[in-house]
N, C-alpha and C positions, 0 to 999 in steps of 0.2 A: 332559531333563536326565539320566535314567538311563543314555542310551545315551552321552551325552558322557563322564559319571563312568566308564563301562565302558572307554570308550577311554582315557581318562586311565591306566587301570590296564592297558592292553595286552590287553583283552578283546575278543572279537570276536563274542560271543553273551551275552544275558542269559536266565537262567531266570525269564523274566516271563509275563505271560499267566495268571496262577492264575485259575481260572473255575468250580471245583467250586461247585455250588449249596448255600447254606447251609440245609442239610435240618434241622439240630439247632443252635440258638443257643448250645449248650454247646460246639461244635467250637473245637478248639484253634488252627486255622488260617483260621478265619472272616475274621479282620482282613486276611489277605492276598487274599480273593476278593472278588467284586462283588455280592455279595446273593443273594436267594432266587430270583429271578425269572430265567427263561433270557433273555428278550428284552433287558432291562436289561443283565444280565452279558455277554451277546454283543456287545453294541455298545461298551460301556466297554472289554471286553477288547481288542476290535479296535482301539480307539483307542490303547491302551497299545502293543500291538504294532505298529501303524504307525507311531506315533512314534519306536520305536527303529529299526525297518528304513528309515525314511527318513533316519537318520543313518549308514546302512551298518553297523549293528550287527544281528546276527540275534536273533531272539526266538522262544522256545517258546511254545508254550500247553498247560496242565497242570491238573490230573493226571488223565489219560484213562483211566478215566473212573469215576465214581461213588466216588471216593475222599474222602467227604464227611466223615469224622471221624478222629481219630487213634487212637482205642482198638484195639488190636490189628490195626493197619492191615496188617500183613504177612500176617495171618491171616483177616482179614474177609471173609465173602463177602457181597456186596451182592446180594442176590436181587429182581428186578424184571421185569415182563412188558415185551415188546418195543415196544408202543405207548407206555406210559407212560415208558419210558426215552428214546425218540426224541422225546416231547413235553416233556421236561424237561431233563436233564443234557445228553444228546447236542445238544439244540436250541442250547443255550448255545455248544457247541462249534462246531456248523454254522454259525451266525451269524457266529462272530468269524473261522473260516476263511474263509468267503466274504468278509468285508469285509477281511481284512487278510492273508490267504496267509502264515501263520507260516512261518518256516523249519523249525520242526521242533515235532512233536506228542510231549510227554514221556507215557509210560505209567505209571500208578500202581503202588502196591504191593499194592492189595487184590484179590480175585476178584471177577467179575461172572458171576453165575449158574454158580459153580462153576469158572471157569477164572480164573488170573490175568491181570491187564490187558495184561501184556507178552507173554503166551502166548495172546492171545485172539484167534482169526482172525475172529469175528464183528465185533469192535470195529476190529481192525487192516485187515484185508482186506474184509470184506463192507461195511462202513458208510465207514470212512475213505477207501479206494481206490476202491471200485467204486460206493457211492453218492453220494460227495462229490466224488470225481474229484480228491483230494488228491495233489500232485506232491512235496512236501518229504520230510523222513526223520523216523522215529520212533526217539526216544531212551529209553532205560530210566531210570526214577528211579534213584538211589543203592542199590544193594542188591535191586532189583526183578526180577531175572532169576533165576529158580529152576530153570528146565531150558533149557541153551542150544539144545538141538535143536527144542524146542517153540517157542521164541521166535523164531528164524530162519524156521521154517516158517509162523508165524502172522503174520509180517510185520515184526518188529523189524528195524532197520536199524543200530542203534549201541547197544553196551553201555556204559554211562556209570558211573563211580564204582567201579571195578574191586575197590579194596579192601574195598568193602563187600558185594560178591558171593562166594559160595563158590568160583567158579573165573572164571578169564577165557575165558569160551565162546566170545567172538568174536576170541580171538587164536590160540594155535598150536593149540587144539583144533579149530576151525573149518580152519585151515589144513591140517591133517593129513586131515581129511576131504575138503577139496576135492582135495588130491593123490590120495587114494584113490579119489576118483571118487564119494563117497557125496554130496557136494554138488555139484552142477552149476555150472560157472564162471558161467553166465548168471545165477544166483542173486546171487553177489558183484557182478557188472556193474550188475544192477538196483538193489542197495543203495547201490553207488557213486552211480549216478545221481540216486537220491534225495537224497544227502548233497550232490553237487556242484551239482545245481540251484539251489537258494536260494543259495548262495555265489557263483555267477555272477550270479543275477538281482539280488541287493543289493549287487554290487560289492566283494565282499571281494578279489578278485585285481587291483583297480586299485591302483596304487601309492600309499602313504598314508604320512605322517609321523605317528608316534605324538603326540598332543598332551600338551602340559605342563599339569598343572594349577595354576593361579594363584589368588593371594587374591581376584582380582576373580571367578573361576568360583565361588568357595566362597561368596563373599557373594552373588553372583547366583543360586546355586542355594539357598542359605537363604532368600532373598527369595521364590523359587517356592514352597517348602514353606510359608512363612507364607500367601502367597495360598491355597494349596490348602486349609489348615486353616480359614482365613476363610471360605472358601466351602464347606467341608464338614462343620464342627462343625453340631450339630442342637440347636436350642433346643427342650428338651421342654416346660418349664413357665416361666410368667412372670406371676405374680400380683402384684397392687397395684403393677405398674409396678416392680417391684424391679430389674429391668434396663431400660436400660442405666444404669450408676452415674452419678449426678449428681456435677458438679464441685464443688458445695458442701458434701459430706459431709466431716466433720472427722476422723472416727476410722473406720478399715477394718481389721478382723482378719482375717488370712489363717492358715488353719489346715491341716497335713497335707499329704500327698502329695509331701514333699520339694519343696515350691513355692519354697523358697528356694534351691534348687540347680539344678533342671531338669525335664524331663518325661520320661515313661515311654515305652520302645519296647517293642514285642512282640519275642518270643523266638523261636529256631529260625533256620532258613537265611534267613528273611526279616528277622531283627534288624537295625536300622540301627546300625551300629559308630560310637560316639561318638568324634569327634576328639579325641585326647589322654587317652581313657579315659573311664570313666563318672565324673560328678560325685558320684555315691553309691556309697560302697564299702561292700559287704556282707561277710558272714563267707563266703559259699559260694565255693568254689574256681571259678578261671577256666581249665579245662582240658578237653581233648576228653572225658575220662572224666565228666565232671559236666555236659556240655552237655546241655540248652541253656542251663542257669544258667553265670552269676549273672544276676539281673534287670538289665537295663540302663536307664541313664537318657541323656537328651541334655541337653547345656549349654545355658543360656539360660532363666534363671529367671522365671517368671511373676511371683514377687514383685518382682523388680529392673523388669520392665518396667511392672507396675501402678503402682509408685511413679513411674516416669517418665511414664506417663500422667495420673497425678492428684497434680501436684506441691504441691497446696494441703492435701492430706488426710495424715494421719499414719498409714502403713500399716505394721502391726506382724505379725510371725509367731509362732505356737507351732507345735511339731512335731505335737502332738496327742496324744503318748504320756500326758500326765496330763490326764484327762478333767475332773477338778474345775477344773484351770487354765483349761481351755476355756471350760467355764461362767462361771467368775468374770472371764475377759478379754471374754467375750462381752457381757456385761451393761455394759460400758463403750464399746462399738462401736455406730456407726450402721449398719454393715453387717458381716455375718460371712460370709466365703468359704470354705468346706470344700472341699478339693481330695481326692477319694477316688480309689483307683485298685484295679484288678484286674488282673492279669497273665495273658496268654495266650500259649501258644506251641506250636510244632510239637512232637510227640512226647507230647502229652497233653491231653485234654480236660478243660474245667473239670467238676468233680464235680458242681456244681448251678448255679442261677442267681443264687445269693446273693453278695453283695458279702463280702469278709472281715469276720469278725465285728467287728474293731475299727474297720473303716471305718463300719459302721454306729452303733458306740457313740459315734464321734467325731461324727458328724452329729447323734445324740439329744443330745448333752451342749451342742452349740453350740444347739440347738432350746430347751434348759431355760432359757436367758436371757430369752427372749421377744422378741429382736431380729429383724430379717429375715435370713434365711439364705438364701444362694446355694450350690448346690453345682455344683461343677465335676467331671464323672466323666471319668477316663481309663481305658478299659476297651476290649477288642477284641470284645465281645460285649454283647447285651441284658444287664440286670441286674435283680432285685426290688429294689424300693424301699419297704421298710414305712414309711419316713418321709415318703414324697411328698407327703402331704395336709398336712405340718407345715412344710414349707419353702417359700419364695415363688418360688424359681427353681430350674431345672435344665438346666445346659449339657452336653450329651455332647460332649465334645472327641477321643474316641477315641485313639489313640497318634498325637500330632499332629506329630511330625517336628522338625528341627532349627531351625526358625522357629516352632515351636510355642508358646514361651512369650511371645513378642511377639503372636503371633495371638490367644491368649488374652486376654492384656490388652486389646487393640484391640476384642475381640467384648464383653467386659464393660463397656467404658467408651462402646460405642457408635461408635467411629470405624470399625468394621467391622459390618455388619449380618448376624447369622446367616441362613443361606440352605440349609444342608444338609437333606436330607431321608433318612428311614430306608430303607435297603434290605433291612431285616430286620424282621420283626414282632416286637415284644417282647411276649411272654406274660405273663398275670398269675401263673402258676404252671407248672412242669413237666407238671402234669396235663394242661394243654391241648395239649401235643405228641403227636404220632403215636406216639412211644414214651417214655412218661414216665420210664422208667428203662432204661439200658443198662449191663450188667455191666462193670465195670473202669473207668468213665467216673472221671476223677479220679486214676488211678494214673499216675504219672510213669515214662517211660521214659527211662534214662540207660545209657551203655554200661559203666557199673560195674555195673549190676545184671542178674541175669537174671531173666526175666519167667515167672511160672507159668501156664501156659495155662488152668488151671482157674479163674483169677481174671477172665477176660475173656468177653465175649460175641464170637463169631465168627461170628454169622450174623445180618445186619441184612435184615429184612423190609421192603424199601422199597415193597412191593405195598400196605402199610397206606394211605400217602397217594398212592402212583403219581406222577401229574403233577400232583398238587395240593399243590404244595410252598407252605409259608409260607402268605401272606395268603390262597390260594385253599383250605387246609385250615382255615383259620378260618371262612371264607364256607361251607364244605361243611358244617362241623360247627355253625354258628351260634354259635360262640364270640366274644367280646367281649375284644380284646387289651388290654394295659395301654397300648400304643402301636401303631397301625396302620404296615403298610408305606405309604411315601410321605409320613409324618408329619414336620412340622417346622414350628416359629413363626418371626415375624419381627417385628422392631421397628416394621413398617410393616403395612398390610392391602391386600389386594387382591380384586378382584370378576372373575368371568368372566361374559361376556354372549353368548349365542347360541352354536350349534353347527351346522355344517353339514358333512358327510362327502362329498367329491367324488371323482371319479377323477382320476387324472394317468397320465403316460407310465411312471411307476414304482410303480403302486398307489393306493390311497386315502390321501387327505390330509384331515385334520381342521381345520377352520378356527373361530377363536374369538377374542373379544376380551379382552384382559386389562388392567385398570386399576389403578394403584396408589391406593388411596383413602387413604393414610395422609400423614404429614408428613417421609418420611424416604425416600431412595433405597434401593431394595432389588431383589433377585431373587426372582422366583416360580419354582416348576418345576409349569408345567401338565402334568397327567397325564389321559390318555385311557383309559377302560376299556372292554371290550366283553363283552357276554354273547352266546355263539352259540345258534343256534335248537334245538342239541341239548340245552340245559339244564345243560351242564357249567358249573363255577364260573368266573365272571367273571375275566377276565384284562387286564393291562396290555396296551395296544396301541401306544403312543407315548408319548412325554413331550418336554418343550421347557423350557430354563432362559430366562427373560425377565428383562433387566434394565431397570428403570423408575425414572424420577424421580417425585417427589411429584406427583399429578395427572395424570400422562402415561398414556395409553392405546396400546396397540398391537394391530393385527389380526396373528394369529399363523396360521401354517400347519405342522401338526405331522405328517409322514409316520407311517403306522400300519403296522407290520409285518404283511406278509401271513401270516406263522405264526401270528399271533394270533387270526387269523379262519378258521384250517384246522385239520384234524386229520389226523394220520399214518395212512395206509392200509396194513397190514402185508401185505396180499395184493400191492399194486402198487409198494409202497416208495416212495410219493408223497404228498406232502401236498395235501389235497384240501379245497376250501372248498365246502360243501353251499348248495344255494339255501335262502333263507328269510328270516326276520326277524332283524335284527342290532341289539341296542340298544347304543348308544354313550352314554357320558356324561363331562363334564369334571369332574375331582374334585381335591381338594387331597391326598387319601391314599385308600387302598383302601375305607376305610369311610365315606367321606364322600359322602352321596347328595343333597346340596344345590344341586350345580351344573346347568347346562343340560345335556339330554340329548335324544335323538331315536332312533326306530326305522326302519331302512331295509331295504328288500328288496333282497338280493343275489342274483345268479345263481350257478349253480354254476361253479366255476373249478378 
């Protein structure tokens, strides 16, 4: 879909494949990425990249590497040892590149162990070219070239976004050096080969007519985003069968979140531009000097969709600005649905994990009435929920896209069954994180403001957690999260029976039986975790989404990643699986130990 929309606009490459690991749940761009686990992230990003390139639209993978937060991103030095780097963030890139061969790799703004990403020979030459054998080209992020000579020597092929850089290093500057014999022509030839290779491979030189976007295309793509939201929203809590909403309800009160107008979209370069403009108009200027603001919304009001799904109920709306009015109106409702939002964006990280103060107050005001309260969250990150034990249900809808309003209504009414699973651990508080505080988090960067370097952290010690990112950090420290990685509820129930791990032509495969023991059709996400003989924290080895009718059972085969069973050997630059006892288990999330398990002796490999 994304590739088709790019083609409609005359574009032959999308800057997709965002794959930076979520090392901090406050990160402003986390909503663009694929979670905290490198195997999960690599597989999902590979699918995104392949989907675009199958349509003859090139795709990048980004931001290479360890550009995990926005705070002082052009100054930040990510410090980490080689083994930990290879087993975490670089592993995500390695898996995605192996599975999808992206046209280009975009190097990030930050430093890694003292050198800027786009001027880092270890990343661009040693790892990308020599160890991984990558054939495509390396492009810089917009404004990420700080020294053109260091960049071309390190392996940068294309300077992007020249207005954002101090100089057109790869323009006349390089041309003069080539003419003067200071840069060999063979270097230019090599960079051109890197750029031309994917253009030929993915058919950019084949004659094609630019397609015209039609109303049918728009409707089809909106329906796709609806399906994605229905499958990706995560049901975090559902007490007393508060959801799905029953059709015999008479009065439903909807509060907050501009649910009468549309749904929120994340900000920055991955913001979804609303057709016809945002249905929510704020006071913030809409110009480059104030980018990434204003906060955007997409048309398709959840309120209207909910009214259509519940024609026999009186569905009313309050903005939530008047908290007393919320409490009074809630007293007369059979159900109260509070839409609570927290915006995230490129250019800044969230200052903390809290919801905006008014959002918490709005939920508390609804709870005071003593009626069942359902909270629909639209956030890009995990958030704290001091009211969690006082509400009956919580649905995390994320930034739900152009079909999101209808999807949320269908999820609330049971026309769609929630089946999303968390790709990021939700902490109880920031004190559980490897870095409870990072100086400068929450300070917004705009083009109209100059930043004071003294206000920001410029060295990020990633050796604190190393490769033990997210749920592995919580396991290592014995900390219990608010919601674990892989967690998500359903309107039905599933059981897992038996576990076998057998060899196949492509590695190990786990076999288990999944049964839908409930009364509704639904999808389970079967997760396999493994403990290595060396005692390192358990890791996700494989996963599979399974759709089942009520009472249906299915024997499933889940390929296990060879990287989950191995460690990176710095001396040989190879992944090595040591001989010993490997413990496997089937789970519904990273902290679930109730499923079947087995211990298997494996030979060295």
